C-alpha positions in Angstrom: 131.8 107.6 113.6 131.4 109.8 116.7 131.3 107.9 120.0 128.0 109.6 120.8 126.4 108.1 117.6 127.6 104.6 118.6 126.1 105.1 122.1 122.9 106.3 120.5 122.9 103.2 118.4 123.4 100.9 121.4 120.5 102.7 123.2 118.2 102.2 120.2 119.1 98.5 120.2 117.5 98.2 123.6 114.3 100.0 122.5 114.2 97.8 119.3 114.8 94.6 121.2 112.0 95.5 123.8 109.5 96.2 121.1 110.4 93.1 118.9 110.1 90.8 121.9 106.3 91.2 121.5 106.4 90.1 117.8 106.1 86.3 118.1 103.4 86.7 120.8 101.2 89.0 118.9 101.6 87.0 115.7 100.5 83.8 117.5 97.5 85.7 119.0 96.5 86.8 115.5 96.3 83.2 114.3 93.1 82.8 116.3 91.3 84.9 113.6 93.6 84.7 110.5 95.8 82.0 108.9 99.5 82.8 109.1 100.1 84.1 105.5 97.0 86.3 105.6 98.1 87.7 108.9 101.5 88.6 107.4 100.0 90.0 104.2 97.5 92.3 106.0 100.1 93.4 108.5 102.5 94.3 105.7 99.7 96.3 104.0 99.0 98.2 107.2 102.8 99.0 107.4 102.8 100.2 103.8 99.8 102.5 104.5 101.4 103.8 107.7 104.8 104.6 106.0 103.0 106.1 103.0 101.4 108.6 105.4 104.7 109.3 107.1 106.5 109.8 103.8 103.8 112.3 102.7 103.8 114.2 106.0 107.6 114.4 106.1 107.8 115.2 102.4 110.2 112.5 101.5 108.7 111.6 98.1 111.8 113.0 96.3 113.9 110.2 97.6 111.8 107.7 95.6 113.2 109.1 92.4 116.6 107.5 93.0 116.7 104.3 90.8 119.4 102.8 93.1 117.0 103.0 96.0 114.5 101.0 94.1 117.2 98.4 93.3 118.0 98.1 97.0 114.3 98.2 97.8 113.6 95.1 95.7 116.4 93.2 97.4 115.3 94.3 100.9 111.7 93.3 100.1 112.8 89.9 98.8 115.1 89.0 101.6 113.2 90.6 104.5 109.7 91.6 103.5 109.0 88.3 101.9 111.4 85.4 102.5 112.3 86.2 106.1 108.8 86.8 107.3 107.2 83.9 105.3 109.6 81.5 107.2 109.0 83.3 110.6 105.2 83.3 110.3 105.1 79.7 109.2 107.5 78.7 111.9 105.4 80.4 114.6 102.5 78.0 113.7 104.6 75.1 115.0 106.8 76.4 117.8 106.6 78.6 120.9 107.4 82.3 121.1 110.3 81.5 123.5 111.8 79.0 121.1 111.4 81.4 118.2 113.1 84.2 120.1 116.1 82.0 121.1 116.5 80.3 117.8 116.3 83.8 116.1 119.7 84.5 117.8 121.2 82.2 115.3 121.1 85.4 113.1 124.2 86.5 115.0 126.2 83.6 113.5 124.8 84.1 110.0 125.5 87.9 110.2 129.0 87.1 111.3 129.5 84.8 108.4 128.3 87.4 105.9 129.8 90.6 107.2 133.0 89.3 108.9 133.9 86.3 106.8 132.4 86.6 103.3 132.8 90.3 103.1 136.4 90.1 104.5 135.8 92.5 107.4 138.2 90.3 109.5 137.5 88.1 112.5 139.3 86.9 115.7 139.4 83.8 117.8 136.8 85.5 120.0 134.4 85.7 117.1 135.0 82.0 116.2 134.4 80.9 119.8 131.3 83.2 120.0 129.9 81.7 116.9 130.4 78.1 118.2 128.7 79.0 121.5 125.7 80.4 119.4 125.5 77.1 117.6 125.6 75.2 121.0 122.8 77.3 122.4 120.7 76.7 119.3 121.4 73.0 119.5 120.1 72.9 123.1 116.8 74.2 122.1 116.5 71.9 119.1 117.5 68.9 121.3 114.7 69.5 123.8 112.6 66.3 123.8 113.9 65.3 120.3 111.7 62.8 118.6 112.1 63.9 115.0 112.3 67.1 113.0 110.6 70.1 114.6 109.4 71.9 111.6 108.6 75.2 113.3 112.1 75.5 114.8 113.6 74.7 111.4 111.6 77.4 109.7 112.8 79.9 112.3 116.4 78.8 111.7 115.9 79.1 108.0 114.7 82.7 108.4 118.0 83.7 109.9 119.7 83.0 106.5 117.9 85.8 104.9 118.0 88.5 107.6 121.7 89.4 107.1 121.3 89.9 103.4 118.3 92.2 104.0 120.3 94.1 106.7 123.2 94.5 104.3 121.0 96.3 101.7 119.2 98.3 104.4 122.6 99.6 105.4 123.3 100.6 101.8 119.9 102.1 101.3 120.2 104.2 104.4 123.1 106.0 102.9 120.9 107.5 100.2 117.4 107.7 101.8 115.6 108.0 105.1 114.4 105.1 107.2 110.7 105.8 106.6 111.2 105.9 102.8 113.1 102.6 102.9 110.3 101.0 105.0 107.6 102.3 102.7 109.3 100.9 99.7 110.0 97.6 101.4 106.4 97.2 102.6 104.9 98.3 99.3 107.0 95.9 97.2 106.2 93.0 99.6 102.4 93.4 99.7 101.4 91.9 96.4 103.6 88.8 96.5 102.5 88.1 100.1 98.8 88.3 99.2 99.4 86.0 96.3 101.2 83.5 98.5 98.4 83.7 101.1 95.8 83.0 98.5 97.7 80.1 96.8 98.7 78.5 100.1 95.8 79.1 102.3 92.9 80.2 100.1 90.7 83.2 100.7 89.4 84.4 104.1 86.2 86.4 104.8 86.6 90.1 105.6 85.0 89.5 109.0 88.1 87.5 109.9 90.3 90.4 109.0 88.1 92.7 111.1 88.4 90.3 114.0 92.2 90.3 113.7 92.4 94.1 113.1 93.9 95.0 116.5 96.7 92.4 116.0 97.2 93.4 112.3 97.7 97.1 113.3 100.0 96.2 116.2 102.1 94.0 113.9 102.0 96.4 111.0 102.3 99.8 112.6 104.3 99.1 115.8 106.4 96.0 114.9 106.8 96.1 111.1 106.6 99.9 111.3 108.1 101.8 114.2 110.3 99.0 115.4 111.9 98.4 112.0 112.5 102.1 111.5 114.4 102.1 114.8 116.3 99.0 113.6 117.4 100.7 110.4 118.7 103.6 112.5 120.7 101.1 114.6 122.3 99.6 111.5 123.2 103.1 110.3 125.2 103.7 113.5 126.6 100.2 114.4 128.2 97.4 112.5 125.5 94.8 111.6 127.1 91.9 113.5 127.4 94.0 116.7 123.9 95.3 116.3 122.4 91.8 115.9 124.5 90.5 118.8 123.4 93.3 121.1 119.8 92.5 120.1 120.2 89.2 122.0 118.3 90.8 124.9 115.2 89.9 122.9 114.8 86.3 124.2 114.7 87.5 127.8 111.8 89.8 127.1 110.0 87.3 124.9 110.2 84.5 127.5 108.9 87.0 130.2 106.0 88.3 128.2 105.1 84.8 126.9 104.9 83.7 130.5 102.7 86.7 131.5 100.5 86.9 128.4 100.3 83.3 127.1 101.0 81.5 130.5 104.0 79.7 128.8 106.4 79.0 131.7 110.0 79.0 130.4 111.5 75.5 130.4 114.9 74.6 131.8 116.0 73.9 128.3 115.2 77.4 127.1 116.8 79.0 130.2 120.0 76.8 129.9 120.3 77.7 126.1 120.6 81.3 127.1 123.9 80.7 128.9 126.0 79.8 125.8 124.1 82.3 123.7 124.9 85.1 126.1 128.6 84.0 126.3 128.7 83.9 122.6 127.3 87.4 122.3 129.9 88.7 124.8 132.7 87.2 122.7 131.2 88.4 119.4 131.0 92.0 120.8 134.5 92.0 122.3 133.2 92.3 125.9 135.0 88.9 126.6 138.5 88.2 125.2 140.7 85.2 125.2 144.1 85.7 126.9 147.1 85.7 124.5 150.4 87.4 124.2 149.8 89.5 121.1 147.5 92.1 120.0 144.7 90.6 117.8 144.6 93.8 115.8 148.2 93.1 114.7 147.6 89.5 113.9 144.0 89.0 112.6 143.0 85.6 111.3 141.5 87.1 108.1 
């Protein structure tokens, strides 16, 4: 891949990270009017409508004739549109945006395990150390005032198990279709199961509640589940998934800042200290920091 494409991918990561930093904050604000699963279902519906319009305007309907795209679409919807966001939305009921943003960085480790270990893409001592540091940073957040199991934090951690699988199939889908078509299919296939889950788990809600939450629904659906996710697919198209997820670690900084400004949640010393090993882990995972040794790691990989 051309260097310019990689640089473009790295630039898009910054834009994606900035936009996504608002996600946990806006989701929590939406809970004032709607229960968590209903907020997710309506936001996903707004994303499906948005991408449906984009696909029509850009005349991308022909891409939907590919049966392989539908196969990838079902898997993407399962791992990202449903499982990932169900765990995230439930988790945000019981934890802070700052914690969610920091614990979400555990996705760097799960992505590394999938792409670099299970898929045999090779890994170095730097990657091992970086992964360990990621676990330490996550442990610092979980240990804060430990008095038992923090269900919200555990839900956020569980969500990171599904994200790499979804990213894998988004990479594959992007080889045969445009980002907007992939997002339309993902949103469309996720809507019905999410509304069913919302009804079974949290009952029905009056339409007046949906109207009250409409600004948040549109922000989540169009901007965050829409435009931001389109940018993210373009990032995955230009960068290795592990590197893309690692570079996205700017997200906690933005989230902590905006949660402080918008929700008046002052960052704790635990949250700030957890960023130290996480940042170091990211630097090792992205090869910006290397361990000294007398041989070229490319000539003697661990796997």
